[in-house]
N, CA, C and O atoms as CSV, one atom per row, in Angstrom:
chain,resi,resn,atom,element,x,y,z
A,1,MET,N,N,-12.048,142.322,-49.187
A,1,MET,CA,C,-11.305,141.598,-48.222
A,1,MET,C,C,-10.787,142.118,-47.139
A,1,MET,O,O,-10.968,143.303,-46.860
A,2,SER,N,N,-10.064,141.286,-46.373
A,2,SER,CA,C,-9.456,142.335,-45.211
A,2,SER,C,C,-8.040,142.626,-45.676
A,2,SER,O,O,-7.394,141.820,-46.346
A,3,ASP,N,N,-7.580,143.821,-45.291
A,3,ASP,CA,C,-6.075,144.029,-45.491
A,3,ASP,C,C,-5.150,143.859,-44.268
A,3,ASP,O,O,-4.252,144.639,-43.952
A,4,VAL,N,N,-5.489,142.762,-43.646
A,4,VAL,CA,C,-4.673,142.368,-42.281
A,4,VAL,C,C,-3.762,141.538,-42.825
A,4,VAL,O,O,-4.063,140.559,-43.507
A,5,PRO,N,N,-2.351,141.972,-42.486
A,5,PRO,CA,C,-1.271,140.960,-42.931
A,5,PRO,C,C,-1.269,139.698,-41.913
A,5,PRO,O,O,-1.804,139.656,-40.805
A,6,PRO,N,N,-0.571,138.735,-42.532
A,6,PRO,CA,C,-0.385,137.402,-41.754
A,6,PRO,C,C,0.163,137.767,-40.366
A,6,PRO,O,O,0.524,138.929,-40.181
A,7,PRO,N,N,0.234,137.058,-39.589
A,7,PRO,CA,C,1.176,137.102,-38.182
A,7,PRO,C,C,2.476,136.782,-38.508
A,7,PRO,O,O,2.720,135.881,-39.309
A,8,PRO,N,N,3.605,137.633,-37.797
A,8,PRO,CA,C,4.742,137.443,-38.198
A,8,PRO,C,C,5.330,136.074,-37.569
A,8,PRO,O,O,4.744,135.501,-36.651
A,9,PRO,N,N,6.542,135.593,-38.137
A,9,PRO,CA,C,6.928,134.293,-37.389
A,9,PRO,C,C,7.620,134.544,-36.181
A,9,PRO,O,O,8.237,135.586,-35.963
A,10,PRO,N,N,7.500,133.389,-35.227
A,10,PRO,CA,C,8.106,133.777,-33.882
A,10,PRO,C,C,9.607,134.000,-34.143
A,10,PRO,O,O,10.238,133.526,-35.088
A,11,PRO,N,N,10.106,134.825,-33.123
A,11,PRO,CA,C,11.661,134.971,-33.137
A,11,PRO,C,C,12.559,133.646,-32.982
A,11,PRO,O,O,12.167,132.600,-32.464
A,12,PRO,N,N,13.446,133.808,-33.358
A,12,PRO,CA,C,14.610,132.486,-33.206
A,12,PRO,C,C,14.544,132.075,-31.622
A,12,PRO,O,O,14.572,132.908,-30.717
A,13,GLY,N,N,14.461,130.786,-31.446
A,13,GLY,CA,C,14.626,130.252,-30.235
A,13,GLY,C,C,13.195,129.969,-29.497
A,13,GLY,O,O,13.197,129.343,-28.437
A,14,TYR,N,N,12.088,130.393,-30.017
A,14,TYR,CA,C,10.689,130.158,-29.524
A,14,TYR,C,C,10.004,129.053,-30.053
A,14,TYR,O,O,8.879,128.754,-29.650
A,15,GLY,N,N,10.713,128.299,-31.098
A,15,GLY,CA,C,10.184,127.279,-31.488
A,15,GLY,C,C,8.919,127.155,-32.349
A,15,GLY,O,O,8.551,128.144,-32.983
A,16,THR,N,N,8.262,126.061,-32.412
A,16,THR,CA,C,6.867,126.261,-33.098
A,16,THR,C,C,5.911,126.787,-32.377
A,16,THR,O,O,5.853,126.539,-31.173
A,17,PRO,N,N,4.957,127.639,-33.021
A,17,PRO,CA,C,3.744,128.013,-32.332
A,17,PRO,C,C,2.931,126.860,-31.849
A,17,PRO,O,O,2.752,125.774,-32.401
A,18,GLY,N,N,2.448,127.328,-30.647
A,18,GLY,CA,C,1.483,126.119,-29.674
A,18,GLY,C,C,2.346,125.112,-29.153
A,18,GLY,O,O,1.783,124.200,-28.548
A,19,VAL,N,N,3.681,125.069,-29.260
A,19,VAL,CA,C,4.406,124.077,-28.679
A,19,VAL,C,C,5.086,124.699,-27.622
A,19,VAL,O,O,5.672,125.719,-27.986
A,20,PRO,N,N,5.209,124.408,-26.370
A,20,PRO,CA,C,6.064,125.067,-25.343
A,20,PRO,C,C,7.318,125.062,-25.466
A,20,PRO,O,O,7.822,124.068,-25.990
A,21,PRO,N,N,8.167,126.143,-25.031
A,21,PRO,CA,C,9.690,126.107,-25.241
A,21,PRO,C,C,10.234,124.983,-24.620
A,21,PRO,O,O,9.872,124.586,-23.512
A,22,GLY,N,N,11.166,124.419,-25.361
A,22,GLY,CA,C,12.185,123.320,-24.831
A,22,GLY,C,C,11.439,122.097,-25.110
A,22,GLY,O,O,11.918,121.075,-24.619
A,23,TYR,N,N,10.294,121.976,-25.844
A,23,TYR,CA,C,9.835,120.696,-26.133
A,23,TYR,C,C,9.562,120.651,-28.019
A,23,TYR,O,O,9.122,121.535,-28.755
A,24,ALA,N,N,9.977,119.413,-28.302
A,24,ALA,CA,C,9.902,119.303,-29.847
A,24,ALA,C,C,8.335,118.877,-30.255
A,24,ALA,O,O,7.582,118.168,-29.587
A,25,PRO,N,N,8.101,119.419,-31.354
A,25,PRO,CA,C,6.807,119.125,-31.793
A,25,PRO,C,C,6.478,117.697,-31.977
A,25,PRO,O,O,7.286,116.862,-32.385
A,26,ALA,N,N,5.005,117.409,-31.592
A,26,ALA,CA,C,4.862,115.744,-31.574
A,26,ALA,C,C,5.005,115.340,-33.070
A,26,ALA,O,O,4.719,116.036,-34.045
A,27,GLY,N,N,5.479,114.141,-33.055
A,27,GLY,CA,C,5.387,113.175,-34.374
A,27,GLY,C,C,6.878,113.420,-35.055
A,27,GLY,O,O,7.108,113.069,-36.212
A,28,TYR,N,N,7.646,113.918,-34.400
A,28,TYR,CA,C,9.011,114.314,-35.241
A,28,TYR,C,C,10.137,113.285,-34.747
A,28,TYR,O,O,11.319,113.423,-35.063
A,29,GLY,N,N,9.730,112.391,-34.057
A,29,GLY,CA,C,10.790,111.348,-33.506
A,29,GLY,C,C,11.608,112.050,-32.518
A,29,GLY,O,O,12.667,111.449,-32.339
A,30,TYR,N,N,11.514,112.907,-31.948
A,30,TYR,CA,C,12.213,113.655,-30.897
A,30,TYR,C,C,11.354,113.380,-29.459
A,30,TYR,O,O,10.264,112.841,-29.269
A,31,GLY,N,N,12.188,113.903,-28.672
A,31,GLY,CA,C,11.870,113.727,-27.177
A,31,GLY,C,C,12.683,112.685,-26.398
A,31,GLY,O,O,13.633,112.119,-26.940
A,32,TYR,N,N,12.334,112.435,-25.180
A,32,TYR,CA,C,13.312,111.921,-24.423
A,32,TYR,C,C,13.081,110.241,-24.710
A,32,TYR,O,O,12.007,109.720,-25.010
A,33,PRO,N,N,14.130,109.689,-24.568
A,33,PRO,CA,C,14.412,108.106,-24.655
A,33,PRO,C,C,13.702,107.410,-23.462
A,33,PRO,O,O,13.636,108.036,-22.404
A,34,PRO,N,N,13.125,106.072,-23.550
A,34,PRO,CA,C,12.747,105.651,-22.430
A,34,PRO,C,C,13.641,105.509,-21.291
A,34,PRO,O,O,14.852,105.347,-21.438
A,35,ALA,N,N,12.971,105.577,-19.969
A,35,ALA,CA,C,14.116,105.381,-19.032
A,35,ALA,C,C,14.612,104.006,-18.846
A,35,ALA,O,O,13.764,103.119,-18.933
A,36,PRO,N,N,15.735,103.695,-18.624
A,36,PRO,CA,C,16.379,102.394,-18.471
A,36,PRO,C,C,15.577,101.768,-17.232
A,36,PRO,O,O,15.268,102.463,-16.264
A,37,ARG,N,N,15.252,100.362,-17.333
A,37,ARG,CA,C,14.588,99.754,-16.296
A,37,ARG,C,C,15.627,98.631,-15.837
A,37,ARG,O,O,16.449,98.136,-16.609
A,38,THR,N,N,15.498,98.289,-14.506
A,38,THR,CA,C,15.988,97.193,-13.849
A,38,THR,C,C,15.997,95.942,-14.409
A,38,THR,O,O,14.845,95.683,-14.758
A,39,ASP,N,N,16.814,94.966,-14.684
A,39,ASP,CA,C,16.640,93.757,-15.195
A,39,ASP,C,C,15.978,92.907,-14.147
A,39,ASP,O,O,16.563,93.010,-13.068
A,40,GLY,N,N,14.925,92.089,-14.124
A,40,GLY,CA,C,14.275,91.411,-13.289
A,40,GLY,C,C,15.165,90.045,-12.813
A,40,GLY,O,O,15.060,89.571,-11.682
A,41,LEU,N,N,16.029,89.509,-13.829
A,41,LEU,CA,C,16.811,88.463,-13.430
A,41,LEU,C,C,18.009,89.009,-12.474
A,41,LEU,O,O,18.569,88.240,-11.693
A,42,ALA,N,N,18.348,90.297,-12.573
A,42,ALA,CA,C,19.323,90.756,-11.589
A,42,ALA,C,C,18.799,90.850,-10.380
A,42,ALA,O,O,19.527,90.561,-9.430
A,43,ILE,N,N,17.609,91.215,-10.167
A,43,ILE,CA,C,16.942,91.146,-8.971
A,43,ILE,C,C,17.024,89.932,-8.414
A,43,ILE,O,O,17.524,89.722,-7.308
A,44,ALA,N,N,16.421,88.876,-9.331
A,44,ALA,CA,C,16.419,87.524,-8.704
A,44,ALA,C,C,17.647,86.793,-8.329
A,44,ALA,O,O,17.758,85.927,-7.461
A,45,ALA,N,N,18.595,87.296,-9.154
A,45,ALA,CA,C,20.008,86.658,-8.628
A,45,ALA,C,C,20.372,87.160,-7.396
A,45,ALA,O,O,20.891,86.344,-6.634
A,46,MET,N,N,20.223,88.381,-6.971
A,46,MET,CA,C,20.489,88.934,-5.780
A,46,MET,C,C,19.902,88.236,-4.641
A,46,MET,O,O,20.540,87.749,-3.707
A,47,VAL,N,N,18.204,88.224,-4.845
A,47,VAL,CA,C,17.662,87.614,-4.079
A,47,VAL,C,C,17.907,86.156,-3.715
A,47,VAL,O,O,17.768,85.742,-2.564
A,48,CYS,N,N,18.230,85.493,-4.611
A,48,CYS,CA,C,18.552,84.103,-4.432
A,48,CYS,C,C,20.115,83.893,-3.754
A,48,CYS,O,O,20.479,82.910,-3.109
A,49,GLY,N,N,20.774,84.871,-4.024
A,49,GLY,CA,C,22.192,84.845,-3.196
A,49,GLY,C,C,21.903,85.075,-1.944
A,49,GLY,O,O,22.561,84.494,-1.081
A,50,ILE,N,N,20.873,85.960,-1.585
A,50,ILE,CA,C,20.840,86.344,-0.207
A,50,ILE,C,C,20.148,85.225,0.582
A,50,ILE,O,O,20.364,84.974,1.767
A,51,ALA,N,N,19.171,84.495,-0.333
A,51,ALA,CA,C,18.286,83.653,0.421
A,51,ALA,C,C,19.235,82.351,0.699
A,51,ALA,O,O,18.824,81.491,1.478
A,52,GLY,N,N,20.586,82.197,0.020
A,52,GLY,CA,C,21.371,81.009,0.503
A,52,GLY,C,C,21.731,81.080,1.835
A,52,GLY,O,O,22.132,80.055,2.386
A,53,PHE,N,N,21.634,82.392,2.601
A,53,PHE,CA,C,22.205,82.232,3.969
A,53,PHE,C,C,20.983,81.425,4.879
A,53,PHE,O,O,21.184,80.839,5.942
A,54,VAL,N,N,19.669,81.554,4.174
A,54,VAL,CA,C,18.573,80.872,4.988
A,54,VAL,C,C,18.500,79.589,4.707
A,54,VAL,O,O,18.180,78.753,5.552
A,55,ALA,N,N,18.829,79.273,3.326
A,55,ALA,CA,C,18.410,77.826,3.042
A,55,ALA,C,C,19.772,76.974,2.584
A,55,ALA,O,O,19.811,76.143,1.677
A,56,CYS,N,N,20.725,77.332,3.322
A,56,CYS,CA,C,21.938,76.504,3.242
A,56,CYS,C,C,22.579,76.626,1.908
A,56,CYS,O,O,23.115,75.578,1.548
A,57,GLY,N,N,22.670,77.593,1.099
A,57,GLY,CA,C,23.220,77.651,-0.145
A,57,GLY,C,C,22.738,77.367,-1.409
A,57,GLY,O,O,23.211,77.803,-2.459
A,58,VAL,N,N,21.664,76.535,-1.276
A,58,VAL,CA,C,20.999,75.693,-2.451
A,58,VAL,C,C,20.575,77.207,-3.608
A,58,VAL,O,O,20.996,77.321,-4.759
A,59,PRO,N,N,19.706,78.161,-2.922
A,59,PRO,CA,C,19.284,79.145,-3.815
A,59,PRO,C,C,20.345,80.039,-4.621
A,59,PRO,O,O,20.211,80.652,-5.679
A,60,SER,N,N,21.354,79.916,-3.832
A,60,SER,CA,C,22.910,80.832,-4.132
A,60,SER,C,C,23.341,80.096,-5.639
A,60,SER,O,O,23.822,80.828,-6.504
A,61,LEU,N,N,23.187,78.905,-5.868
A,61,LEU,CA,C,23.612,78.227,-7.307
A,61,LEU,C,C,22.917,78.800,-8.441
A,61,LEU,O,O,23.411,79.073,-9.535
A,62,VAL,N,N,21.367,78.998,-7.955
A,62,VAL,CA,C,20.518,79.705,-8.869
A,62,VAL,C,C,20.821,81.042,-9.233
A,62,VAL,O,O,20.804,81.468,-10.388
A,63,GLY,N,N,21.124,81.749,-8.118
A,63,GLY,CA,C,21.596,83.180,-8.076
A,63,GLY,C,C,22.876,83.260,-8.846
A,63,GLY,O,O,23.051,84.285,-9.504
A,64,LEU,N,N,23.871,82.258,-8.865
A,64,LEU,CA,C,24.841,82.354,-9.673
A,64,LEU,C,C,24.690,82.295,-11.089
A,64,LEU,O,O,25.358,82.988,-11.856
A,65,VAL,N,N,23.821,81.475,-11.447
A,65,VAL,CA,C,23.573,81.297,-12.987
A,65,VAL,C,C,22.550,82.401,-13.385
A,65,VAL,O,O,22.764,82.924,-14.479
A,66,LEU,N,N,21.465,82.846,-12.673
A,66,LEU,CA,C,20.795,83.950,-13.004
A,66,LEU,C,C,21.672,85.120,-13.151
A,66,LEU,O,O,21.482,85.904,-14.081
A,67,GLY,N,N,22.843,85.333,-12.099
A,67,GLY,CA,C,23.727,86.638,-12.293
A,67,GLY,C,C,24.256,86.598,-13.509
A,67,GLY,O,O,24.165,87.638,-14.162
A,68,PHE,N,N,24.830,85.604,-14.036
A,68,PHE,CA,C,25.654,85.490,-15.464
A,68,PHE,C,C,24.861,85.820,-16.661
A,68,PHE,O,O,25.160,86.466,-17.665
A,69,VAL,N,N,23.755,85.205,-16.301
A,69,VAL,CA,C,22.681,85.593,-17.447
A,69,VAL,C,C,22.203,86.890,-17.598
A,69,VAL,O,O,22.015,87.405,-18.700
A,70,SER,N,N,21.998,87.444,-16.518
A,70,SER,CA,C,21.527,88.765,-16.200
A,70,SER,C,C,22.501,89.881,-16.986
A,70,SER,O,O,22.120,90.711,-17.812
A,71,ARG,N,N,23.705,89.694,-16.555
A,71,ARG,CA,C,24.762,90.441,-16.762
A,71,ARG,C,C,25.090,90.675,-18.376
A,71,ARG,O,O,25.448,91.755,-18.844
A,72,GLY,N,N,24.896,89.446,-19.137
A,72,GLY,CA,C,25.105,89.273,-20.348
A,72,GLY,C,C,23.690,90.034,-21.030
A,72,GLY,O,O,23.817,90.643,-22.092
A,73,ARG,N,N,22.703,89.976,-20.528
A,73,ARG,CA,C,21.591,90.769,-21.098
A,73,ARG,C,C,21.736,92.166,-20.947
A,73,ARG,O,O,21.340,92.956,-21.805
A,74,ILE,N,N,22.403,92.578,-19.669
A,74,ILE,CA,C,22.281,94.184,-19.619
A,74,ILE,C,C,23.676,94.600,-20.404
A,74,ILE,O,O,23.761,95.787,-20.720
A,75,LYS,N,N,24.709,93.781,-20.726
A,75,LYS,CA,C,25.700,94.232,-21.592
A,75,LYS,C,C,25.265,94.456,-23.156
A,75,LYS,O,O,25.786,95.302,-23.884
A,76,ARG,N,N,24.202,93.537,-23.557
A,76,ARG,CA,C,23.822,93.483,-24.764
A,76,ARG,C,C,22.508,94.709,-24.928
A,76,ARG,O,O,22.111,95.089,-26.029
A,77,SER,N,N,22.050,95.126,-23.831
A,77,SER,CA,C,21.031,96.043,-23.874
A,77,SER,C,C,21.339,97.595,-24.299
A,77,SER,O,O,20.489,98.482,-24.382
A,78,ASN,N,N,22.331,97.687,-24.475
A,78,ASN,CA,C,22.900,99.109,-25.069
A,78,ASN,C,C,22.343,100.313,-23.918
A,78,ASN,O,O,22.038,101.445,-24.294
A,79,GLY,N,N,22.275,99.929,-22.645
A,79,GLY,CA,C,22.033,100.880,-21.583
A,79,GLY,C,C,20.408,100.911,-21.300
A,79,GLY,O,O,19.956,101.639,-20.416
A,80,MET,N,N,19.512,100.024,-22.157
A,80,MET,CA,C,18.349,100.201,-21.552
A,80,MET,C,C,17.880,99.292,-20.486
A,80,MET,O,O,16.714,99.383,-20.103
A,81,LEU,N,N,18.795,98.306,-19.904
A,81,LEU,CA,C,18.590,97.546,-18.568
A,81,LEU,C,C,19.664,97.777,-17.702
A,81,LEU,O,O,20.816,97.824,-18.133
A,82,THR,N,N,19.389,97.927,-16.509
A,82,THR,CA,C,20.564,98.474,-15.604
A,82,THR,C,C,20.216,97.137,-14.498
A,82,THR,O,O,19.299,96.333,-14.667
A,83,GLY,N,N,21.101,97.133,-13.450
A,83,GLY,CA,C,21.043,95.946,-12.288
A,83,GLY,C,C,22.247,95.149,-12.319
A,83,GLY,O,O,22.221,94.004,-11.868
A,84,SER,N,N,23.492,95.734,-12.895
A,84,SER,CA,C,24.598,95.228,-12.994
A,84,SER,C,C,24.958,94.680,-11.861
A,84,SER,O,O,25.180,93.480,-11.702
A,85,GLY,N,N,25.051,95.788,-10.787
A,85,GLY,CA,C,25.657,95.382,-9.406
A,85,GLY,C,C,24.942,94.310,-8.718
A,85,GLY,O,O,25.537,93.617,-7.893
A,86,MET,N,N,23.650,94.113,-9.010
A,86,MET,CA,C,22.350,93.177,-8.175
A,86,MET,C,C,23.205,91.624,-8.932
A,86,MET,O,O,23.582,90.650,-8.281
A,87,ALA,N,N,23.308,91.781,-10.195
A,87,ALA,CA,C,23.616,90.688,-10.673
A,87,ALA,C,C,24.890,89.985,-10.310
A,87,ALA,O,O,25.054,88.765,-10.302
A,88,LEU,N,N,25.850,90.989,-9.984
A,88,LEU,CA,C,27.162,90.718,-9.733
A,88,LEU,C,C,27.030,90.263,-8.060
A,88,LEU,O,O,27.898,89.441,-7.765
A,89,THR,N,N,26.327,90.550,-7.177
A,89,THR,CA,C,25.993,90.155,-5.816
A,89,THR,C,C,25.673,88.909,-5.963
A,89,THR,O,O,26.356,88.093,-5.342
A,90,GLY,N,N,24.444,88.367,-6.904
A,90,GLY,CA,C,24.284,87.251,-6.900
A,90,GLY,C,C,25.583,86.358,-7.398
A,90,GLY,O,O,25.724,85.340,-6.722
A,91,ILE,N,N,26.267,86.484,-8.132
A,91,ILE,CA,C,27.421,85.798,-8.805
A,91,ILE,C,C,28.401,85.660,-7.545
A,91,ILE,O,O,28.942,84.561,-7.427
A,92,ILE,N,N,28.678,86.582,-6.645
A,92,ILE,CA,C,29.692,86.615,-5.808
A,92,ILE,C,C,28.984,85.756,-4.499
A,92,ILE,O,O,29.703,85.043,-3.799
A,93,LEU,N,N,27.868,85.853,-4.293
A,93,LEU,CA,C,27.257,85.000,-3.184
A,93,LEU,C,C,27.209,83.629,-3.585
A,93,LEU,O,O,27.568,82.788,-2.761
A,94,GLY,N,N,26.808,83.251,-4.766
A,94,GLY,CA,C,26.833,81.970,-5.391
A,94,GLY,C,C,28.275,81.506,-5.330
A,94,GLY,O,O,28.310,80.299,-5.090
A,95,PHE,N,N,29.319,81.976,-5.448
A,95,PHE,CA,C,30.716,81.524,-5.550
A,95,PHE,C,C,31.226,81.291,-4.010
A,95,PHE,O,O,32.040,80.422,-3.697
A,96,VAL,N,N,30.637,82.175,-3.137
A,96,VAL,CA,C,30.935,82.200,-1.706
A,96,VAL,C,C,30.188,80.854,-1.182
A,96,VAL,O,O,30.700,80.143,-0.318
A,97,TRP,N,N,29.217,80.634,-1.646
A,97,TRP,CA,C,28.578,79.321,-0.969
A,97,TRP,C,C,29.044,78.135,-1.413
A,97,TRP,O,O,29.171,77.162,-0.669
A,98,ILE,N,N,29.357,78.132,-2.761
A,98,ILE,CA,C,30.369,77.121,-3.442
A,98,ILE,C,C,31.486,76.838,-2.790
A,98,ILE,O,O,31.715,75.657,-2.526
A,99,VAL,N,N,32.283,77.725,-2.452
A,99,VAL,CA,C,33.441,77.328,-1.605
A,99,VAL,C,C,33.353,77.171,-0.257
A,99,VAL,O,O,34.228,76.624,0.415
A,100,LEU,N,N,32.369,77.609,0.160
A,100,LEU,CA,C,31.858,77.312,1.844
A,100,LEU,C,C,31.498,75.795,1.873
A,100,LEU,O,O,31.927,75.127,2.814
A,101,GLY,N,N,30.779,75.238,0.959
A,101,GLY,CA,C,30.242,73.899,0.436
A,101,GLY,C,C,31.372,73.148,0.326
A,101,GLY,O,O,31.418,72.206,1.117
A,102,LEU,N,N,32.328,73.277,-0.435
A,102,LEU,CA,C,33.425,72.365,-0.650
A,102,LEU,C,C,34.479,72.521,0.686
A,102,LEU,O,O,35.282,71.607,0.875
A,103,LEU,N,N,34.465,73.469,1.431
A,103,LEU,CA,C,35.383,73.427,2.711
A,103,LEU,C,C,34.701,72.488,3.673
A,103,LEU,O,O,35.334,71.626,4.282
A,104,TYR,N,N,33.270,72.684,3.816
A,104,TYR,CA,C,32.420,71.670,4.552
A,104,TYR,C,C,32.744,70.363,3.879
A,104,TYR,O,O,33.252,69.566,4.668
A,105,LEU,N,N,32.614,69.955,2.780
A,105,LEU,CA,C,32.792,68.713,2.520
A,105,LEU,C,C,34.277,68.264,2.802
A,105,LEU,O,O,34.408,67.104,3.193
A,106,VAL,N,N,35.391,69.016,2.658
A,106,VAL,CA,C,36.567,68.631,3.062
A,106,VAL,C,C,36.636,68.324,4.411
A,106,VAL,O,O,37.204,67.301,4.791
A,107,PHE,N,N,36.071,69.173,5.233
A,107,PHE,CA,C,36.187,68.924,6.787
A,107,PHE,C,C,35.612,67.811,7.042
A,107,PHE,O,O,36.145,67.047,7.847
A,108,ILE,N,N,34.364,67.462,6.397
A,108,ILE,CA,C,33.631,66.012,6.865
A,108,ILE,C,C,34.303,64.890,6.422
A,108,ILE,O,O,34.071,63.795,6.934
A,109,VAL,N,N,35.313,65.063,5.303
A,109,VAL,CA,C,36.218,63.863,4.727
A,109,VAL,C,C,37.176,63.652,5.653
A,109,VAL,O,O,37.580,62.527,5.947
A,110,ILE,N,N,37.619,64.784,6.194
A,110,ILE,CA,C,38.684,64.689,7.203
A,110,ILE,C,C,38.510,63.927,8.554
A,110,ILE,O,O,39.233,63.120,9.138
A,111,LEU,N,N,37.365,64.437,8.824
A,111,LEU,CA,C,36.728,63.867,10.075
A,111,LEU,C,C,36.320,62.413,9.911
A,111,LEU,O,O,36.517,61.606,10.819
A,112,ALA,N,N,35.805,62.104,8.866
A,112,ALA,CA,C,35.436,60.632,8.728
A,112,ALA,C,C,36.550,59.829,8.316
A,112,ALA,O,O,36.401,58.617,8.474
A,113,SER,N,N,37.676,60.241,7.806
A,113,SER,CA,C,38.903,59.389,7.976
A,113,SER,C,C,39.689,59.497,9.075
A,113,SER,O,O,40.377,58.504,9.312
A,114,SER,N,N,39.791,60.485,9.865
A,114,SER,CA,C,40.360,60.274,11.113
A,114,SER,C,C,39.634,59.208,12.346
A,114,SER,O,O,40.255,58.524,13.159
A,115,ASP,N,N,38.092,59.320,12.183
A,115,ASP,CA,C,37.669,58.117,13.017
A,115,ASP,C,C,37.879,56.862,12.264
A,115,ASP,O,O,37.665,55.933,13.043
A,116,SER,N,N,38.159,56.485,11.258
A,116,SER,CA,C,38.420,55.068,10.467
A,116,SER,C,C,39.802,54.705,11.030
A,116,SER,O,O,40.066,53.513,11.187
A,117,LEU,N,N,40.570,55.510,11.297
A,117,LEU,CA,C,41.986,55.149,11.636
A,117,LEU,C,C,42.235,54.820,13.177
A,117,LEU,O,O,43.260,54.307,13.628
A,118,GLU,N,N,41.406,55.106,13.709
A,118,GLU,CA,C,41.566,54.859,15.369
A,118,GLU,C,C,40.769,53.488,15.486
A,118,GLU,O,O,40.643,52.938,16.580
């Protein structure tokens, strides 16, 4: 037989043979976690809140609901979902349109009642 000794193990810090330094061998559960993604409901909440300016506030009510649902999903996702700011934008714009709508109704009631007094 051959009298050639086996190759020596790699020096410390060089990892497993055949695997580039800085990478874990495949199949051991190591590696990078999946990148967080933006919640689709957060995007929809922001778009609906902004669309309220064009459609007289009606989509903003949808944005308000979607914003609350999305923020709950984001909090429960343990960092796997992002978009909390977009969901908050939908919530804020929804409340702004509710306040503006109520002020408009109060203004109409005041105008209607002042015409009936004369």
